[in-house]
C-alpha positions in Angstrom: 19.5 -41.5 3.8 21.3 -40.3 0.8 18.5 -39.5 -1.4 16.6 -38.0 1.7 19.6 -35.2 1.8 19.3 -35.1 -1.9 15.9 -33.9 -1.7 16.3 -31.3 1.1 17.5 -28.2 -1.2 14.4 -29.2 -3.3 12.6 -28.8 0.0 14.1 -25.3 0.9 13.1 -24.4 -2.5 9.5 -25.0 -2.1 9.4 -23.1 1.5 11.3 -20.3 -0.2 8.7 -19.7 -3.4 5.9 -19.2 -0.7 4.8 -15.9 0.3 2.6 -14.5 2.8 0.3 -11.9 4.2 3.7 -10.6 6.2 5.9 -10.5 2.9 7.6 -7.3 2.9 6.2 -5.8 -0.6 2.5 -6.6 0.6 3.6 -4.6 4.1 5.2 -1.7 1.8 2.2 -1.9 -0.8 -0.4 -1.5 2.2 1.3 1.6 3.7 2.4 3.3 0.5 0.4 2.0 -2.5 -3.4 2.7 -3.4 -6.7 0.1 -2.3 -9.5 0.2 -4.5 -12.4 -1.9 -3.0 -15.9 -3.1 -4.7 -18.0 -6.2 -4.6 -15.8 -8.7 -4.0 -12.7 -7.8 -4.6 -9.9 -5.5 -2.6 -7.0 -4.7 -5.1 -3.8 -2.8 -4.3 -1.7 -1.0 -6.8 1.7 1.1 -6.3 1.1 4.2 -6.0 1.3 6.3 -9.7 1.7 2.9 -11.5 -1.7 3.2 -13.3 -4.5 5.6 -13.7 -7.6 5.9 -11.8 -9.6 4.2 -15.0 -7.0 1.9 -15.2 -7.4 0.4 -11.7 -11.3 0.4 -12.5 -11.0 -1.3 -15.5 -8.8 -3.8 -13.9 -11.2 -4.3 -10.6 -14.2 -4.3 -12.6 -12.7 -7.5 -14.8 -11.8 -9.6 -11.3 -15.5 -9.1 -10.2 -17.0 -10.2 -13.2 -14.6 -13.3 -13.2 -15.0 -14.1 -9.7 -19.1 -13.8 -10.7 -18.7 -16.1 -13.5 -16.3 -18.3 -11.4 -19.3 -18.9 -8.4 -21.7 -19.3 -11.2 -19.9 -21.9 -13.0 -18.9 -24.5 -10.2 -22.5 -23.4 -8.5 -20.7 -22.2 -5.1 -21.1 -21.8 -2.4 -20.7 -25.1 -0.7 -19.8 -26.4 2.8 -16.2 -27.1 1.9 -15.4 -23.7 0.8 -13.1 -21.5 3.0 -13.7 -18.7 1.1 -17.1 -18.7 -0.8 -18.1 -15.8 0.7 -15.1 -13.8 1.6 -13.7 -10.9 -0.8 -10.7 -11.8 -2.9 -7.6 -9.4 -1.9 -5.2 -8.9 -5.4 -1.8 -7.4 -4.8 -0.2 -6.1 -8.0 3.3 -6.1 -7.0 6.4 -4.6 -8.7 9.0 -7.2 -9.9 9.1 -10.6 -11.5 8.0 -13.3 -9.7 5.4 -16.8 -10.4 1.5 -15.1 -9.5 0.7 -17.1 -6.4 -2.3 -17.2 -3.5 -1.5 -17.1 0.2 -2.8 -18.9 3.0 -5.8 -16.4 2.9 -8.2 -15.1 0.4 -5.1 -13.2 -1.4 -3.2 -13.1 -4.9 -0.3 -11.6 -5.9 0.4 -10.7 -9.0 3.4 -9.0 -10.8 2.3 -5.4 -12.0 3.7 -5.6 -15.5 1.4 -9.0 -16.1 -1.6 -6.5 -15.2 0.0 -3.6 -17.4 0.2 -5.9 -19.9 -2.9 -7.9 -19.8 -0.9 -11.0 -19.1 -2.0 -12.1 -15.7 -3.0 -15.5 -14.9 -5.4 -13.7 -12.8 -8.6 -16.2 -13.2 -6.5 -19.1 -12.6 -5.2 -17.8 -9.3 -8.9 -16.7 -8.2 -9.6 -20.6 -9.1 -7.2 -21.3 -6.4 -8.5 -19.3 -4.1 -12.8 -20.2 -4.7 -11.3 -23.9 -4.7 -9.7 -23.9 -1.1 -11.3 -26.7 1.2 -11.6 -26.5 4.7 -10.3 -30.2 5.1 -7.3 -29.0 4.7 -4.8 -26.9 2.2 -1.5 -28.4 0.4 0.3 -24.8 1.2 0.2 -25.2 4.7 1.1 -28.8 4.7 4.8 -30.2 5.6 7.4 -29.6 2.6 8.3 -33.6 2.9 4.5 -34.5 2.9 3.9 -32.4 0.1 7.2 -33.5 -2.1 5.7 -36.9 -1.9 1.8 -36.6 -1.8 0.3 -33.8 -3.3 -1.4 -34.5 -6.4 -0.2 -31.0 -7.8 -1.4 -32.0 -11.5 -5.2 -31.9 -9.9 -4.8 -28.6 -8.1 -3.3 -27.1 -11.0 -4.7 -28.8 -13.8 -8.5 -28.8 -12.6 -8.0 -24.4 -11.7 -6.2 -24.2 -14.8 -9.3 -26.3 -17.2 -12.3 -24.2 -14.7 -10.4 -21.0 -15.8 -10.2 -21.9 -19.7 -13.8 -23.4 -19.7 -15.2 -20.1 -18.2 -13.2 -18.0 -20.4 -14.5 -19.8 -23.2 -17.7 -20.0 -22.5 -18.2 -16.2 -21.5 -15.9 -14.9 -24.0 -13.8 -13.7 -21.3 -10.5 -12.7 -22.3 -7.7 -14.9 -20.8 -3.9 -14.9 -21.2 -2.3 -17.9 -22.3 0.2 -18.2 -19.9 1.8 -21.6 -21.0 0.8 -22.1 -25.0 -2.5 -24.4 -24.5 -4.0 -22.0 -27.3 -7.5 -22.1 -25.2 -10.5 -24.5 -24.7 -11.0 -26.1 -27.6 -7.0 -26.5 -28.8 -5.3 -28.0 -25.5 -6.1 -31.4 -25.9 -3.8 -31.2 -29.1 -1.7 -28.9 -27.9 -0.9 -31.5 -25.3 -1.3 -34.4 -27.5 2.1 -32.5 -29.3 3.9 -31.8 -26.1 4.1 -35.3 -24.8 5.7 -36.0 -28.3 8.7 -33.3 -27.4 11.8 -33.3 -25.0 10.7 -34.5 -21.7 7.7 -35.5 -22.6 7.8 -38.8 -21.6 9.3 -37.9 -18.4 6.2 -34.9 -17.5 3.8 -37.6 -18.2 4.1 -39.7 -15.5 3.9 -36.7 -12.8 0.0 -36.5 -14.3 -2.2 -38.6 -12.9 -0.1 -39.2 -9.8 1.0 -38.3 -6.5 4.2 -36.1 -5.8 5.9 -33.0 -6.9 8.7 -32.7 -10.0 11.6 -30.9 -9.2 12.3 -29.2 -12.3 9.1 -27.0 -11.8 10.6 -25.1 -8.9 13.8 -24.5 -10.3 15.7 -22.7 -13.1 14.1 -25.5 -15.7 10.9 -24.7 -14.9 10.2 -23.1 -18.6 11.0 -26.5 -19.8 8.9 -28.5 -18.1 5.8 -26.4 -17.0 4.1 -25.3 -20.3 3.9 -29.5 -20.9 3.0 -30.1 -17.5 0.0 -27.5 -16.8 -1.2 -27.9 -20.1 -1.4 -31.6 -19.9 -2.8 -31.7 -16.4 -5.5 -29.4 -17.7 -6.2 -31.4 -20.6 -6.5 -34.8 -18.1 -9.0 -32.6 -15.7 -10.9 -31.7 -18.8 -11.0 -35.4 -19.4 -12.6 -35.6 -16.1 -14.8 -33.1 -15.8 -16.7 -33.6 -19.0 -16.8 -37.6 -18.4 -17.6 -38.1 -14.8 -18.9 -34.5 -14.0 -17.6 -31.2 -12.5 -19.5 -32.5 -9.2 -17.1 -35.4 -8.8 -14.1 -33.5 -9.8 -15.0 -30.8 -6.9 -15.5 -33.3 -4.4 -12.4 -35.0 -5.1 -10.1 -31.6 -5.1 -12.0 -30.8 -1.9 -10.6 -33.9 -0.2 -7.1 -33.2 1.3 -4.9 -35.7 0.9 -7.5 -38.1 0.0 -8.0 -36.7 -3.5 -6.9 -39.8 -5.6 -8.9 -42.1 -3.3 -12.1 -40.2 -3.7 -11.7 -39.7 -7.4 -11.5 -43.6 -7.9 -14.5 -44.3 -5.3 -16.6 -41.7 -7.1 -15.6 -43.2 -10.6 -15.4 -46.6 -9.2 -12.1 -47.1 -11.6 -8.5 -46.9 -10.5 -6.3 -43.9 -11.4 -4.1 -45.8 -13.8 -7.6 -46.8 -15.4 -8.4 -43.3 -15.6 -5.0 -42.2 -17.1 -5.6 -44.8 -19.7 -9.1 -43.4 -20.8 -7.6 -39.9 -21.0 -4.8 -41.4 -23.1 -6.7 -43.3 -25.7 -9.0 -40.3 -25.9 -6.1 -37.9 -26.2 -5.0 -39.9 -29.2 -7.7 -39.3 -31.2 -7.4 -35.5 -31.1 -5.9 -33.9 -34.3 
């Protein structure tokens, strides 16, 4: 019982980190901002924040990214929630972690867009990979804390973004310092030898959330977690096929069971395979 009460502040933090279409910033942006709509993109910008050409350039890039992403994963699938819907991007003032809502919406700090440091393709993959079989964003906080395979949700989305950028020479800002498709495995290998590496590794290939990713210590843990989750997802995708990973990701609350069934191997074995493969990287 004491351990449960220790978790309560963390669960409240998870809830406070999530945002919705009813967010005050979103409402203000819709009321006073500039809306640019083209093809598969609806983008909202604060008034007088960017020139018309700058907004058009951003929207053109978003449309290209969506097109390339859909082509890479061979969308649409029956399980996709937002396969054929436009994606709405809110470029908002302030400094916060870019994130999706429960709808086909993405919130990104405006300053990141201005400096070309926006993880827009990673967030776009979260929207395109959203499954109608369930959504961890809508699960209870305690269920999420205990059972969400965050390594998969974040790692597979990042792998897709990295691979799409590499295949199409599409500029992609490297938020967590993985150095791109060709070097991310070597970077992961090095990061695992650094402080907290062994601890972070426990959360890759397993269920449950790492508290440090949602608090003031995020900067010390996120780069290794995201890079190595991406590396594990890369190994799984390129060893067992992207179809296996897409199906795995779509099976809400049954992700690990699905991956084990499709590969005919346990999660422990798959993780061991990856680490052995990683050990050969220079």
